[in-house]
N, C-alpha and C positions, 0 to 999 in steps of 0.2 A: 462518492468515490467509487471504488471498484466493486465488481459483482462477485468475485470469487476470492476466497481466502483459504490458503493452506499455510500452517504456521511458519512464520519467518518471512513470508512474502505474500503479496496480494496476487491472486491468480485468477485470470478470466479464461473460461473455456468456451470458445465459440467455434462452431463447426466451419472449418476453412476448406477452401479448395473444393467446394461442392456446388452443385447447380441449384438455383432457386426457381427453376422452371417447374411446371406442373408435374406431379408424380406420374411416371410412365408405368407400363405394365410390370408389376413386381412378382409375377407368377414363378420366376425362377427361384431356386433354393438360396435363401439368404443366410443359412445357418453358419456358413464359414466366416462371413464378414459382418454380420449384423450384431453389433456390440450390445445393443439394448436387449437382444434375445440371448446372446451367449452368456451375459453376466448375471442373469437372473438366479436367485436362490429360491427355488420353488418350495423349499422346506419352511420358508417364512411366509406368513400370511401378509398380503399387501396392507390389510387394515390394522395389523399389529405394529409393523415397522417397515414402512415403505422403502426407506433408504436401504435397509439390508435386503429386502426382497429384490430391489432393482440392481444392487451392486454387490451383493454378498458372494456371488460366484467368483467374481474377480478378486475380491478382498481375501478370500480363502487361499487363493493361488498366488497372491502377491504380498507377502509380508513386507514390513518396512525395512529397507536396507540399513545397515549400520550407520552409514554416513548421513542419514536423513532423520528429521524429526517427524516427518509425515511422508506418505507415499500415495500417489494417486495419478489421475489422468493428467493433471497439471504438471507433475514431475516428469511424466513420460514425454510430454510435449517439450518440456525444458531440456530433456536429454537430447531430443532431436535438434533443438536449436543449438545446443552446445556443439554437437557434431558438425553442424553447418558452419558455425563460427570458427571452430577449430580449423576446418579446411581453409577458410578465408585467411586466418592468421598464419597458418603454415605457408601458404602461397605468398603472403606479404613478407614473411620472415626470409624467404628464399629469393625474393625479388631484388633486383639491383635498383631499388627505388630512389627517386630524387629526394634529397634532403628537404624536409619540411612538408612532403606530400603526405596524404592520408595513408598511403600504403606504407611509407617509411615509419610513420608513427605507430601504426598497427603492429607491424612486424617487430619494431624495437621494444615496444611495451611488452609484447608476448615473450621476447627473448629475455628481457631483464627479469621478468617474473619467474622464468624457468631456470635462470642462472643460479642454481642452488649452491654451487661451489663458492662464488663470490659472496652470496648472501650469508652463508655460514661463516666465511672468513671475516666479513665486516662486523658481524655481531650488532652492537649498538652504535657503531661508528657513524652511520648516516644521520643520527640524531644528536651527535655531540655538540654541534654548533648551537642547536636550539636548547639543549640542556644547559649549556654554558650561560646562555641569556637568562634562563630561569634562575640559575644559581647566583647570578649577580644582582638580583633584585634587592633594593635597599629600603623602599618605603611604599606607601599605598599608591602614590602617583605612578611610580614605575610598575607596580603590580597591575594597575588598570591598563597601562600602556601595553603590558604583555598580554592581558586579556584580548586587547584589540589586535595585536599582531598574530596571536595564535589562532584567532578565528579566521584570519585570512588564509591559513594553510590547512584548515579543516580540523582543528582541535576543539573539543568541547570546553567552553568557559562559562562562567555564570552570566555573561552578557550575551544573550541570544538575539542577534539582530539580522535583518535581511530586508531586501526591497521586494514589495509585492503590491498588488492592486489595492487601492483604497476601496474598502467594501461599500462605502457610501458614495463614491465617485469613481466608478470602475474604469474610467479612461485615464486615470492618473496613477502613477507609481509613487508609493510612499515608503519611507523607512519605518519598519515595524519592529517592536521588541516583544519577546515572549519569555516565559519562564524556561529554565533549563538548568544546566550545571550539575546534574546528578548522574551517578554511574549505573544505577539500577534502572530497569526499563520504565518504571513509573513511580510516582510518589507513594502509591499504596504499599509498595514493597517495604518501605521504611516503617510502616505503622500497622498493617494488617496482622491479625493474630492467628489466621489459619495456618495449618502446618506447612503448607507449600511455601507461603511467604516467609514464615519463620526459618525454614531450612535454607532458603535462598539467602536470606539476610545473614544468617550465621556463617555460611560458607564464604560469602563476600567479605565479611569482616575478618574472619579467623584464618582463612586460607588464601583467597584470591589477592586481596590487597597486600598482605605481607610478601607473597611470592613476587608480585610485580615490583615492589620496592627493592627486594633483594636482587632481582634481575637488573634493576636500574643502577645498582652499585652501592646500596645501603647495607650496613651490617644487619645481622638478625635482630638485634635489639632496636636499632634505628628503624628497621622496616616495620616491626610490630607497633612501635610508637607512632610512626607516620600513618600507618593504616587506621589507627584509632582516631587520630585527628582528622584525617580526610573523611572518614565516615561521619564524624561529628559535623563537619562543614556541610556535607551533602544532606544529612538529616535536617540540619537547620534550614537549608534552602527548601527542602521538600515540605517542611512543615508549613510554609507559606505558599506552596504551589497548589493549584486547583486540581480536583479530581477529574477523571476522564469524562464523566457525565457533565461536569460544570464547564468543561472546555467547549461544549457544544452550543452554548448560548451565544449567538453571534453578537447581540447587542451588548451583553455583559462583558464580552471580550473585545469590545471596540471602545477604546478610550483615547481619543485624539486630543493632543495637547501641544502647546508651544514648548520649545526647549526649556523655557523657564519653569514650566510645570513639571517637566521631568527632573529638573534640578531640585525642585522641592521634595520630590519622592526620594531622591538619592543625592543629597547635596555634597557628599564627599567624592563624587565623581565629576571630573571636568568633561561634561558630555560633548561639547563642541570639539575639544581636542581629541577625545576618544574616537568620535565618529570619523574625524579626518584621518586618523591613523588606520581606520578600517576602510579607507577609500570612499567614505560617504561624505561628499563635499557639500558645503553650503546648506546644511540641514537647519531648518528653523522650526519644523513641526514634525512630530512623530506620532505613531499610533502604538499605544502600549496595551498589550493584551491583558496582562495581570499586574496592575499597579502594586498590589500588596507584596508581590514577589520582589520588586525592586526596592521597596522599603526595607524588606528583610535583608537584601543583599547589602544595602548601605550599612545596616547594623552589623552584618557579618564581617565587614571590613574592619570593624573595631573590635569585635569579640575575639577573632582569631588572629594569631601573630603572623608576621610576614613569613616566618619559617614554616608555619602550618600551610599557608597558601602556596609557598614554593613547592612543597611536597605534593600538594593537591594537583598543581599544574604538571609536575613531573609525571605523576601517574596518568593524567589525561593525555599527555603527549605520547607516552609509551603505548598506551591503549589504542590511540588513534592510528598508529602505524605498526602495531604488532604483527599484522598479517603480512607485512612487507619486510619483517626482520627475521633473524635466525630462528631455528626451531624452538629453543626454550621460550621465547616470547610468543611465537605463533601457537605453540601447544597449550600454554597456559590460557591464552585468550580464548582458544577453542574449548578448553576444559570447562571454563566457567560459562562463557556466553553460548556455547554450543551444547555441552553435555549437561551441566547443572541446570541451566535455565530451560532447555528445550529437549533434553533427553537424547541427543545425537550420540551414538556409540563410537563413531569414527569420523575422521575428516574426509571430505571429498578428495579425489586425486588432485594433485597440485595444478595440473593444466586446467581443470574445471574451475578451481578457485581463482586462478589468474584471469580466465575468461570472464567470470562473474564480476571481478573487480574492474576489468577493462570496460565491460558493458555498462557498469554504473558510472564510470568516470569519463569515458569518451565514446559512448555507444553509437553516436551518430556517424563516427568515422567508419567503423566496419558496417554500420547500418546502411550506408549508401551502397556498399557492395552487396549486402544481403538482399536489399530490395530488387536490385537488377537481376539477381540470380533466382530469387524464390517468390516474387510477388509481382504479377503482371497487371496491366490495366483492366483486362477482362475480369479477373477475380475481384478487383476493386469495385468495378461497376455492379457486380452482383450484390455486394453488400450495401452499396449506396441505395439500391432499389429496396432492399430489405428494411433499411432505415425508414424509407418513405411508407412502406406498408405498416410499420409500427406507429408512425406518426398519425396515419389515418385512423388506425384502431384506437389510439389514445384519444383523439378528438371525439370519436364516437362515444367513448366512455364518459368524457366530460359532459357531453350533450345529455346523457341519460341520468346524470347525478340528480337525485331528488333533494339532497341536503345543501346544494350550492346555489346561490342566487344567480340570476341572469347577468347581473353586473359583473360579478367576479368571474363567471364563466367566460364572458367576452374577453376579459383580460387574460384569462388562462389560454384561450384559443390563440390570442396574439403572441403570448410568450412561447407556446408550443410551436407555432409556425416559424418563430425566429430561432429555435434550437439549431445550432450549427453543427452538423456532423463532420468530423474529420476522420477520414477512413484510410487506413493503410500506412501512409507516410506523408511527411510534410511536402508542400510544394516548393519550399525554400529551406535549404539546409543551413545549419549554424556554421559560422566561420571559425575554424580551429587553427588558423595560421599563427596566432600568437602563443599557442601551446607548444612547449619544447619537450619532446620525448626522445631519449637516447638509450643506449645500451649500458648506461651506468647503473648505480644502485636503484633497485626496484622501489624502495621506500621513497626515494627522492622523486621518482617519476610520479608516484601517487601524490606526493606533496605538491609538485608543480601542477598536476591536474586539479587538485583541490583549489589551489590558488587561481587557476584559470577560471573555474566556476565562480569563485568569490568575486573576481574582477568583472566577470560577465554580469553577475547579478548587480553589483554596485554600479555598473555602467548604465543601468536602467533608470537610476534616480534622476528625476527632473525631465525624463523623456516620456512621450506618449506611450501608452500600452500597445504592444504589438499583438494584436488578436489573432495573427496567423501562427504564432509560435506554438510548438509542441513541447510538453513537459515530459514526454516519454519517447523512447526510441522505437523505431518500427519493429525491432526484434524483441521488444519487451512483452512478456506474456501477461498483459494487464490492460486496464482501460479506466477512464475516469470521466466524471462530469465536473466542469468548472463553473460554479454559479456566477462568478463575476464576468465570464464571457458567454454564459448561457450556451455552452457547447458540450458535446459528447465526443470523446477522443478514443478511437478504436484502432490501435496499432496492428500492423500486418500479422504479427506473430500470433495474435489471439485467434486467427482463423485456421491455425494448424490443428489437424486431428491426427493422432498417431496411427499410422498404418492404414489410413483410409483414403480412397480417391473420391472425387465428387459424386460419381455414380453409385457409390456405396451408401449414400445418405438420402433417405426419403424426406419429403417435406415435413412430416410429423416430427421427426427427430430434429430437423433443422430449426423448426420454430420453437421447440422446447429448449434445445441445446444452445442456440445462438440468439434468436430473436427475444425469447423470454428472459433468459438468465443474463444476457449482456446488454443488448440494445435497449430493450424495454426497461431493464433495471436502471441503466444510466439515464435514460430519458425521464424516468419517474423521479430520479434524484432532483430534478428541477422543480418538483412539486411535493417533496417530502417535508418533514417538519422543519428542516433547515433551508433547503433549496427554495421553498415557497416564499421565504422571506425576501428573496431577491427578485426585482422586477424585470421587465423585458430587456432593459439595458444592462442588467447585471448589478444593479445597485441595491444595497440593503435598505429596503423601503417598504412600508406597509402598503399593499395594494389590494388586499382582501377586505371585504366588509367585515366588521368585527364579529357579527353573528356567524359568518361562515368560518372564521378562525375558531370560534368556540366549538362549532360542530365538528370541525376537523380534529381538534384537540381531543374531544371525547372519543372519537373513533381511534385515534392514535393511542390513547391511553389503554384501550382494550388490547391492542397489540403489545404494548409495554407489559401489561399484566400477564398476557399469554406467555411471553418469553421470560418474565420473572419466575414463572413456574417451572422452567426447565433447569435442571442441574446435572452435574457430572462430577464424580469424585468428591461430593460434598459441597462444591461451589455452585452457586446459582448464577445463571446468566444475568447480566445487568440489562434489563429491558429498556431502561431509559437511555443508556449509553449506546445501545445497538438499534434504537428505534428507526433511525433513518435508513440503515441497511435493510432492516426487516420490512419497512414500508416499501422500499424499492424492489425487494424480492417479490412481495405479494403483488405489487403493481405490475412488474414485468411479466409475471405468470398470467394474470387475467387479461392483460392487453395482448400478450403473445398468443394466448389461447383463442381470443376472438379474431385475431389476424389469421390464424391457422384455419379457422372455420370457413374462410373464404376460398381456400384452396380446393383444387379438384380432388385431391386425395381424401380430404375430410368428407366432401360431398358424396364421393363414390362409396366410401365406407367399406373398402376391401381390407381384409386381414393380411398381414405379412407375418409369416412364422407364427400364426395363431394369435397375433396381437392386433387389435383394432386400432384405427388411426388415433382415437382419443387416448388410448392407453400408451401408444408410442410417443405421443406428445409429452406426457408426464414422465415416461421413462427417459426421454431425451433430455429433459431438464435435470433429472437425477443423475444422468451420465456426466453432466458437467461438474458434479460434486463427488464423483467416484474417487474415494481416497479414505485414508485413515491416519490418525495422529497418535503420537506417544502421549502418555499421561502427562508428563511434564509440559509438553507443548500445549496441550489442551488447557491446562491450568493457567499457564502463562498467557494464553490467548484471552481467556475469560477476564483476567486481571488487567490486561493492557490494551485490548483491541476493541474497536467499535463493531467488529463482525462476530456474530455467534458462530460456534463450531459448524462445519459444513453439513453434517448430517441433520442438525437442527434446522438448517435453512432449506432442507427438503421437506422433512416431516412437519415442521412448524407451519409454513404458509399453505401447504397442501390441505391441512385440516380446515382451512378457511374457504376453500374453493368447492362449490357444489358439484361441478363436473368431475372432480376427483372421486367423490363418493359414487357418482354414477358410473364412471369408467371401471372401477374395481369393486363395485358392489359392496361398499363399506356400510356396515350396519351397526346399529346401537349394540353395544357390548364389545365391539372391536376396540382395541387399545387406542386407535387414532380417531375414534368417533368424538366429535365435538358437537354439543347441542347447537341447533340452528341459531338460537339467540345469542350464543357465545362466539359465533363466527364473525370475523372482522371483514368489513367491506369498506374500503376507502375510495379507491379508484375503480 
């Protein structure tokens, strides 16, 4: 997946709008614009805490704003993106645009989100029709039908279905079922005994759920009772849900079966009828991720009353659209999911929240305008070339591996050669003509957009996989590797660097900040503990010799053990759950480093602001992780996310790289010293 993570969002930092040409004469004074020089905290020894040495100067001057759970370079770039998108939206709002055009939809969505007078006057009215449907449910059949309907408008239900690529036949789209149905971020929150989990659990049960039910129209006593029953339903489902690390086993989470097999798991659900009501037509085979979850769901339909389930759905409906409703709903949703879970002290300004929602629901609409104004072909070409430099370096690393057989190496070369880089923006945009957006209730615009995406996804069933499709918008500050397509996707926005022009970036920083932490990271995902299980065609299939897999696993276990040893606020990082990201981080660094060694800047060995090229490479990588997080956010991240905290993703892999010790004269006795036999080398 992604190479950067700041709590609440995946964040990739790659140096955009800069030249990839050979480093020119840097004798002029860089003190004003050289971020890797300006941000140093020279009171910290590089060998004690490199992250603080590299970024501490900036961190001291930039505390986390009240509206954020974290603050760093990714947030600064996102602020620039919001300013650009705001300009696009205001222009669209004031344009006399043709009905149905992208400009009309962009402007009207923005208008409806900022129309606070009508939003406050409407209160819960936009959801009255849906609440009435829930209130009228009489039996299990009608209840399951409502599960189906609510999923089509973006509401969480216990039936988590969607169309995606068949992991073992990547050219085919299949209906797939996964665990879901809970209101807390992961199943561990319902059972972990640490203080953080316990506090979250208590607040959810005793404050959040009763408040939501009272806002939805129940009396105080009814709200308390409904909250207890809803929590019982969710805990029941969570008890048969898999843990984060168990969800990483691709084979264990691939259970293909005919519809009759699914009916044996959950016989009280008429699956054919349910799928048809979800717009999934002519389904005869499904892939079930976690069969035990659906056995538990079938039991839960008998254990809990229709009244209990109706209240459960009432809460899920209100929660799904709280951000589009009046202040009491929006504030309580933020209080729990923003403040209690992640430590945010205040909400973002409304215009930013509306833009974020728009970007998530219809981002390619303003994205087409964004690309025309802010990302040209010349910039795109620079990053296409950098991808190829990293591909060459990766191939050279494979060639030098002493632990991999010649047979597996040849297949690895073939897979690497077929990695498809998607850079900047798609060649073909999605068609939003069937999406209706107007200046009516904001919550209903959100609901229609949710339904648009549901129908778009359902429409893939039975059709060949479109391998040209992008799953991110060009203005998304993120990137990903898709193993089923063997592709790396690098949106335009990730190339933005706050306040810097291309001439402000020397190659050393470019290769650390962009090539290593993003391109190399995503490329390595094709060969991490999960990605390596997919062959050149993107199919889940064994293609390594067994002895090579054993050797790889032993090396990966060393990295698991290394990260298991890291902790913060009493919680240890889950080395197993984070291993693929940690493997990709380490791989990106060593591959990017060797690619950088081919540049003129490295060969000339000239210092800039007293920093040698090798030092600037490592500082450039650390710059991509410039940031800090609140305690609540860090704890939630460790419990729910496959990425370790950002500072660990600098200090951790650096201790495994010999050149890091060389560049900063790290010696035995320094806190970051790792004995040579403990240093991990995979790629």
